[in-house]
C-alpha positions in Angstrom: -28.6 42.4 -42.1 -31.3 41.8 -39.5 -31.6 38.1 -40.5 -27.8 37.7 -40.2 -27.8 39.3 -36.7 -30.7 37.0 -35.6 -28.9 34.0 -36.9 -25.6 35.0 -35.2 -27.5 35.5 -31.9 -29.1 32.1 -32.1 -25.7 30.5 -32.8 -24.2 32.3 -29.8 -27.1 31.2 -27.5 -26.7 27.6 -28.7 -23.0 27.7 -28.1 -23.5 29.1 -24.6 -26.1 26.4 -23.8 -23.6 23.7 -24.9 -20.8 25.2 -22.8 -23.2 25.5 -19.8 -24.3 21.9 -20.2 -20.7 20.7 -20.5 -19.8 22.6 -17.4 -22.6 21.0 -15.5 -21.6 17.6 -16.7 -18.0 18.2 -15.7 -19.1 19.5 -12.2 -21.2 16.4 -11.7 -18.3 14.2 -12.8 -15.9 15.9 -10.4 -18.4 15.6 -7.5 -19.0 11.9 -8.3 -15.2 11.3 -8.5 -14.6 13.0 -5.1 -17.3 11.0 -3.5 -15.9 7.8 -4.9 -12.4 8.6 -3.7 -13.7 9.5 -0.2 -15.8 6.4 0.0 -13.1 3.9 -1.0 -9.9 5.6 0.2 -8.8 7.2 3.4 -7.5 10.4 1.9 -6.7 12.0 5.2 -4.5 9.0 6.2 -2.6 9.1 2.9 -2.1 12.9 2.9 -0.9 12.9 6.5 1.4 10.0 6.1 3.1 11.5 3.1 3.3 14.9 4.8 5.0 13.3 7.8 7.5 11.6 5.5 8.2 14.9 3.8 8.7 16.7 7.1 11.1 14.0 8.2 13.3 14.9 5.3 13.8 18.5 6.4 13.7 18.2 10.2 16.7 17.1 12.2 17.0 13.4 12.9 16.2 12.1 16.5 18.0 9.4 18.4 16.6 5.9 18.9 16.1 6.6 22.6 14.7 10.1 22.2 11.0 10.9 22.4 9.2 11.6 19.1 6.5 14.3 19.6 3.5 14.8 17.3 0.8 17.4 17.6 -2.9 17.2 16.8 -6.4 18.2 17.8 -9.6 16.3 18.5 -11.6 17.0 15.4 -15.3 16.4 14.5 -14.3 13.1 12.7 -12.7 11.9 15.9 -15.5 12.1 18.4 -18.2 9.7 19.6 -21.7 10.2 20.9 -20.4 12.0 24.0 -18.3 14.5 22.0 -14.9 13.2 23.1 -12.3 11.2 21.1 -13.5 7.7 20.5 -11.3 4.7 21.4 -10.4 3.8 17.8 -8.9 7.2 17.2 -6.3 6.8 19.9 -4.9 3.8 18.2 -5.0 5.5 14.8 -3.1 8.5 16.3 -0.5 6.2 17.8 0.1 4.6 14.4 1.0 8.0 13.1 3.2 8.6 16.2 5.2 5.4 15.4 5.4 6.3 11.7 7.0 9.6 12.6 9.4 7.8 14.9 10.4 5.4 12.1 10.8 8.3 9.7 12.8 10.6 12.0 15.2 8.0 13.5 16.2 6.6 10.1 14.7 3.1 10.8 12.5 3.4 7.7 15.6 3.9 5.5 17.2 0.8 7.0 14.0 -1.3 6.5 13.7 -0.2 2.9 17.2 -1.5 2.2 16.3 -4.9 3.5 14.6 -7.5 1.3 11.2 -8.7 2.7 11.6 -6.8 6.0 8.4 -5.4 7.5 7.1 -4.2 10.8 3.7 -5.2 12.2 1.8 -4.3 15.4 1.8 -7.5 17.5 0.1 -6.3 20.7 -1.2 -3.2 22.4 -2.6 -2.1 25.7 -3.9 1.3 26.7 -5.1 3.0 29.9 -7.4 6.0 29.6 -7.1 8.6 32.3 -8.9 11.7 31.0 -11.2 12.3 28.0 -9.9 14.4 25.1 -12.8 16.6 24.3 -13.8 18.1 20.9 -11.3 20.8 19.6 -8.8 20.0 22.4 -5.2 20.2 21.2 -2.8 17.5 22.5 0.6 16.1 21.8 1.6 12.4 21.5 4.9 11.3 22.9 6.4 8.1 21.3 9.3 6.5 23.1 11.1 3.3 22.4 11.7 1.8 25.9 12.9 -1.7 25.0 13.7 -4.1 22.2 14.8 -7.7 21.7 15.7 -9.8 18.7 12.1 -9.9 17.3 10.3 -6.8 18.6 10.3 -3.2 19.7 8.4 -2.0 22.7 7.0 1.6 22.6 5.5 3.7 25.3 3.1 6.3 23.9 1.4 9.0 25.9 -1.3 11.5 25.0 -0.5 14.7 26.9 -2.4 18.0 27.4 -0.7 21.0 25.8 -2.3 23.2 28.4 -1.2 21.6 31.7 0.9 18.6 30.7 -1.6 16.2 32.2 -1.6 12.7 30.7 -4.9 11.8 28.9 -3.9 8.2 28.1 -0.8 5.9 28.1 -0.2 2.8 26.1 2.4 0.1 25.5 2.8 -1.2 22.0 4.8 -4.2 20.7 5.9 -3.8 17.1 7.3 -7.1 15.7 9.7 -7.3 12.8 9.2 -10.0 10.1 12.1 -10.8 7.8 14.8 -9.1 9.8 16.5 -8.6 13.1 15.7 -5.8 15.5 19.0 -6.1 17.3 20.9 -5.9 14.0 18.9 -2.9 12.9 19.6 -1.1 16.2 23.3 -2.0 15.9 23.5 -0.6 12.4 21.9 2.6 13.7 24.4 3.0 16.5 22.7 1.4 19.5 24.3 -1.8 20.6 22.5 -2.8 23.8 18.8 -2.4 24.7 17.9 -0.5 27.8 16.7 -2.4 30.9 13.1 -3.5 30.4 10.7 -1.4 32.4 8.7 -3.3 35.0 5.3 -2.5 33.5 6.5 -3.6 30.0 7.9 -6.9 31.5 4.6 -7.6 33.3 2.6 -6.9 30.2 4.9 -9.0 28.1 4.3 -12.0 30.5 0.6 -11.4 30.2 0.9 -11.6 26.5 2.7 -14.9 26.8 -0.1 -16.3 29.0 -2.6 -15.2 26.4 -0.6 -16.9 23.6 -0.5 -20.2 25.6 -4.2 -20.0 26.0 -4.7 -19.6 22.3 -2.7 -22.7 21.6 -4.7 -24.7 24.2 -7.9 -23.6 22.5 -7.1 -25.5 19.3 -9.7 -27.9 18.3 -9.6 -30.8 15.8 -12.0 -31.0 12.9 -11.8 -34.1 10.7 -8.3 -34.8 12.1 -6.9 -31.4 11.3 -5.9 -28.7 13.7 -7.3 -25.2 13.2 -6.7 -22.0 15.1 
């Protein structure tokens, strides 16, 4: 009986060791998999994008000329050496602001129904007025201020949730490829664009000057033109 008990005990200890070893292997695999995903995929971007799309399905639609408001906070992954939001994060945040605008106005639904129609950012300018410091909450206002046949022009402002002071303001040109902006706006109930704001018109002209300069900078190599 003592021999049987000893044998049973050894079998139990061996089984426990195997299970423990398997658990360690599984844990290491999970850690490796998470590190791999974090290293090669922007998980936060994907989760936030899909979350914004989900919210747009349950929140009321907004008009094309209404301001789309998104809320956020300057987090530890947003800061630079001086502990305020780095320049790149402003543009990333504005991307999400325009995504929300496309979701909530119904423009995304229209674009999905078209074959080969996409929207790309064609130009942007930003003016920084105040720093957004670490753990500071803010809101981003996205407003469509003008459009033409090929592009939409947005004004986006980072605003303090405490005193409504403007942290930064930007003008963005989003160009449509494979479709017509005026036709999209007409189908969504807005026939005529608003009067182009003076600052947007001036910036638009500066973009045209820059484009002309790029064309003049073409050089010939072996008889071929390259950009």
